[in-house]
C-alpha positions as CSV (number, residue, x, y, z in Angstrom):
1,X,225.2,207.7,115.4
2,X,223.9,204.4,114.3
3,X,224.0,203.4,110.6
4,X,220.8,202.7,108.7
5,X,220.0,199.2,107.6
6,X,221.1,198.5,104.0
7,X,217.5,198.1,103.0
8,X,216.8,201.7,104.1
9,X,219.1,203.1,101.5
10,X,217.3,201.0,98.9
11,X,213.9,202.4,100.1
12,X,215.1,206.0,99.9
13,X,216.7,205.6,96.4
14,X,213.7,203.7,95.0
15,X,210.7,205.4,96.8
16,X,211.9,208.7,98.2
17,X,212.4,210.4,101.5
18,X,208.8,210.2,102.7
19,X,208.7,206.4,102.3
20,X,212.0,206.2,104.3
21,X,210.6,208.4,107.1
22,X,207.6,206.1,107.4
23,X,209.8,203.1,107.6
24,X,211.9,204.7,110.3
25,X,208.8,205.4,112.4
26,X,207.8,201.7,111.9
27,X,211.2,200.5,113.0
28,X,211.2,202.8,116.0
29,X,207.9,201.4,117.3
30,X,209.0,197.8,116.8
31,X,212.3,198.3,118.6
32,X,210.6,200.2,121.4
33,X,208.2,197.3,121.8
34,X,211.0,194.8,122.2
35,X,213.0,196.9,124.7
36,X,210.0,197.8,126.7
37,X,209.1,194.1,127.1
38,X,212.6,193.5,128.5
39,X,212.1,196.4,130.9
40,X,208.8,195.0,132.0
41,X,210.3,191.6,132.7
42,X,213.0,193.3,134.7
43,X,210.5,195.3,136.8
44,X,208.5,192.1,137.5
45,X,211.7,190.4,138.5
46,X,212.3,193.2,141.0
47,X,208.9,192.6,142.5
48,X,209.5,188.8,142.8
49,X,212.8,189.3,144.5
50,X,211.6,192.2,146.6
51,X,214.2,194.6,145.2
52,X,214.0,198.3,144.3
53,X,215.9,200.1,141.5
54,X,217.6,203.3,142.5
55,X,214.9,205.2,140.5
56,X,212.3,204.1,143.0
57,X,214.4,203.9,146.2
58,X,213.4,206.4,148.9
59,X,215.7,207.1,151.8
60,X,213.8,208.2,154.9
61,X,214.9,211.5,156.4
62,X,214.7,210.0,159.9
63,X,215.9,206.5,160.8
64,X,212.9,205.1,162.6
65,X,210.9,202.0,161.9
66,X,207.9,203.9,160.9
67,X,209.8,206.2,158.5
68,X,211.6,203.2,156.9
69,X,208.2,201.4,156.4
70,X,206.7,204.5,154.8
71,X,209.7,204.8,152.4
72,X,209.4,201.1,151.6
73,X,205.7,201.5,150.8
74,X,206.4,204.4,148.5
75,X,209.1,202.4,146.7
76,X,206.6,199.5,146.2
77,X,203.9,201.9,144.8
78,X,206.3,203.6,142.5
79,X,207.6,200.3,141.2
80,X,204.0,199.3,140.4
81,X,203.5,202.6,138.7
82,X,206.5,201.9,136.4
83,X,205.0,198.5,135.5
84,X,201.6,200.2,134.7
85,X,203.4,202.8,132.6
86,X,205.3,200.1,130.7
87,X,202.0,198.3,129.8
88,X,200.5,201.6,128.6
89,X,203.6,202.3,126.4
90,X,203.3,198.8,124.9
91,X,199.8,199.6,123.9
92,X,200.9,202.9,122.3
93,X,203.8,201.2,120.4
94,X,201.5,198.4,119.2
95,X,199.1,201.0,117.7
96,X,202.1,202.9,116.2
97,X,203.4,199.7,114.5
98,X,200.1,199.1,112.9
99,X,199.7,202.8,111.8
100,X,203.2,203.2,110.3
101,X,203.2,199.8,108.7
102,X,200.0,200.7,106.9
103,X,201.5,204.0,105.8
104,X,204.4,202.1,104.3
105,X,202.1,199.6,102.6
106,X,200.5,202.6,100.8
107,X,203.8,203.4,99.1
108,X,205.5,200.0,98.9
109,X,204.7,196.6,97.4
110,X,203.9,193.5,99.5
111,X,207.4,192.2,98.6
112,X,209.1,195.2,100.1
113,X,206.9,195.1,103.2
114,X,207.8,191.5,103.7
115,X,211.5,192.4,103.4
116,X,211.1,195.2,105.9
117,X,209.3,193.0,108.3
118,X,212.3,190.6,108.5
119,X,214.9,193.4,108.5
120,X,213.2,195.4,111.3
121,X,212.5,192.3,113.3
122,X,216.2,191.3,113.1
123,X,217.2,194.8,114.2
124,X,214.8,194.7,117.1
125,X,216.2,191.4,118.3
126,X,219.7,192.9,118.4
127,X,218.5,195.9,120.4
128,X,216.4,193.7,122.7
129,X,219.3,191.4,123.4
130,X,221.5,194.4,124.4
131,X,218.7,195.7,126.7
132,X,218.2,192.2,128.3
133,X,221.9,191.7,129.0
134,X,222.2,195.2,130.6
135,X,219.1,194.7,132.8
136,X,220.1,191.2,133.8
137,X,223.5,192.6,134.9
138,X,221.7,195.3,136.8
139,X,219.4,192.8,138.5
140,X,222.4,190.6,139.6
141,X,224.1,193.7,141.0
142,X,221.0,194.5,143.0
143,X,220.7,191.0,144.3
144,X,224.4,191.0,145.4
145,X,224.0,194.4,147.0
146,X,220.9,193.2,148.8
147,X,222.6,190.1,150.0
148,X,225.5,192.1,151.4
149,X,223.1,194.5,153.1
150,X,221.3,191.6,154.8
151,X,224.6,190.1,155.9
152,X,225.6,193.5,157.4
153,X,222.3,193.6,159.3
154,X,222.8,190.1,160.6
155,X,226.3,191.0,161.8
156,X,225.0,194.1,163.6
157,X,222.3,192.0,165.3
158,X,224.9,189.5,166.4
159,X,226.9,192.4,167.9
160,X,223.8,193.4,169.8
161,X,223.3,189.9,171.3
162,X,224.8,191.3,174.6
163,X,221.7,192.9,176.1
164,X,222.0,196.1,178.3
165,X,221.5,193.9,181.4
166,X,224.2,191.5,180.4
167,X,226.5,194.4,179.6
168,X,225.8,195.8,183.1
169,X,226.5,192.5,184.7
170,X,229.8,192.4,182.9
171,X,230.6,195.9,184.1
172,X,229.7,195.0,187.7
173,X,231.9,191.9,187.6
174,X,234.8,193.8,186.2
175,X,234.4,196.5,188.9
176,X,234.2,193.8,191.6
177,X,237.3,192.1,190.3
178,X,239.2,195.4,190.2
179,X,238.1,196.3,193.7
180,X,238.7,192.9,195.3
181,X,241.2,192.8,198.3
182,X,244.7,191.7,197.6
183,X,245.5,188.1,198.4
184,X,247.9,189.2,201.1
185,X,245.1,191.2,202.9
186,X,242.6,188.3,202.9
187,X,243.1,187.2,206.5
188,X,242.6,190.7,207.9
189,X,239.6,191.2,205.5
190,X,237.9,188.0,206.7
191,X,238.5,189.0,210.3
192,X,237.0,192.4,209.8
193,X,234.0,190.9,208.0
194,X,233.4,188.4,210.8
195,X,233.6,191.1,213.5
196,X,231.1,193.3,211.6
197,X,228.6,190.4,211.2
198,X,228.8,189.6,214.9
199,X,228.2,193.2,215.8
200,X,225.1,193.2,213.6
201,X,223.8,189.9,215.1
202,X,224.1,188.0,211.8
203,X,225.2,184.4,211.9
204,X,225.0,183.6,208.2
205,X,226.8,185.1,205.2
206,X,224.5,187.6,203.5
207,X,226.2,187.1,200.1
208,X,224.5,184.9,197.6
209,X,226.1,183.1,194.7
210,X,224.1,182.8,191.5
211,X,224.6,179.7,189.4
212,X,222.3,178.1,186.9
213,X,219.5,180.5,187.7
214,X,219.4,179.5,191.4
215,X,220.7,181.3,194.5
216,X,222.8,179.6,197.1
217,X,223.6,181.0,200.6
218,X,226.4,179.8,202.8
219,X,224.6,177.3,205.1
220,X,227.3,177.3,207.7
221,X,227.2,180.0,210.4
222,X,230.1,182.2,210.8
223,X,231.7,181.6,214.2
């Protein structure tokens, strides 16, 4: 439990519990204003960096492009809703500050109000700094996580550079290599191939070699 400011004890001893309660309400509204401004800055930073806090991150139930786009749209809308809500809360806190400060002024002198202004402002700055540091760390973690995710996606895309057609060509080449005749059987293989071509009436090699996007046939007839 946080300790009260030293001036709060003076207020209670000098003006009673009601005056202290009014001062507490005033302090609460001022602190809330400061921390909400930090939260608002954080949310706008998320928008600028195209990042989404966990509270507005939606995971699509199916991994399709359309589902991911819908989830992303929902995250953007909810992030904007948080920004709108923060602005509304700032308006509420501003009205509360004015109300409770006036309540305190009814019980306290101008000198005490001036002292409370400085003490509460100092307390607010402490709380706001803590909030800012925490949200800045959160933002940096989100940036680092997003960078790692992008890197993983790039690596996956690089792994997919071999298209299905290219993969099929590699498979065919490996199969052809594995089923090629042994070197010792090349003479008999060539003789059998020549005889087969002569029986079919072909005088040129039907096999084409592909190189540089062009096809080359053997120009010399097989004897």
